[in-house]
Wavefront OBJ file of the C-alpha trace (Angstrom):
o trace
v -15.513 -8.376 -16.356
v -12.467 -8.217 -14.135
v -11.452 -4.830 -15.511
v -14.774 -3.333 -14.521
v -14.461 -4.746 -10.992
v -10.954 -3.292 -10.641
v -12.115 0.101 -11.870
v -15.071 0.152 -9.498
v -12.914 -0.937 -6.551
v -10.473 1.885 -7.286
v -13.281 4.443 -7.576
v -14.841 3.413 -4.262
v -11.456 3.453 -2.544
v -10.621 6.884 -3.899
v -13.942 8.632 -3.314
v -14.677 7.113 0.105
v -11.225 6.348 1.503
v -8.866 8.973 0.137
v -10.707 12.091 -0.936
v -12.598 13.129 2.252
v -9.621 12.966 4.662
v -7.273 14.422 2.039
v -9.541 17.423 1.528
v -9.829 17.819 5.282
v -6.041 17.700 5.547
v -5.670 20.354 2.875
v -8.287 22.539 4.533
v -6.630 22.185 7.956
v -3.139 22.470 6.426
v -2.191 19.320 8.308
v 0.217 16.803 6.797
v -0.898 14.025 9.151
v -4.351 13.960 7.577
v -2.785 13.522 4.148
v -0.751 10.532 5.318
v -3.815 9.145 7.059
v -5.829 9.480 3.878
v -3.172 7.504 2.006
v -3.256 4.795 4.671
v -7.057 4.675 4.602
v -6.990 4.520 0.798
v -4.679 1.493 0.871
v -6.862 -0.244 3.462
v -10.014 0.468 1.460
v -8.282 -0.728 -1.697
v -7.386 -4.050 -0.074
v -10.922 -4.484 1.261
v -12.649 -3.638 -2.025
v -10.329 -5.896 -4.024
v -10.889 -8.773 -1.585
v -14.632 -8.336 -1.925
v -14.420 -8.094 -5.714
v -12.327 -11.267 -5.778
v -14.932 -13.168 -3.738
v -17.795 -11.946 -5.920
v -15.999 -12.797 -9.158
v -14.999 -16.236 -7.852
v -18.631 -17.001 -6.983
v -19.829 -15.886 -10.421
v -17.274 -18.016 -12.241
v -18.070 -21.062 -10.146
l 1 2 3 4 5 6 7 8 9 10 11 12 13 14 15 16 17 18 19 20 21 22 23 24 25 26 27 28 29 30 31 32 33 34 35 36 37 38 39 40 41 42 43 44 45 46 47 48 49 50 51 52 53 54 55 56 57 58 59 60 61
């Protein structure tokens, strides 16, 4: 369903786009990495939602 696709897109964006650079930023005590992780998260979120939209549109016909 669409809810499942949204959940999966959010999980991928968080675990691949936000978490690694955010943890690196915390470890380095560098605020720029935290802002970069937020930017990367938003970019990943847009990409995963665009892909989910294409896949769902193809399934529905």
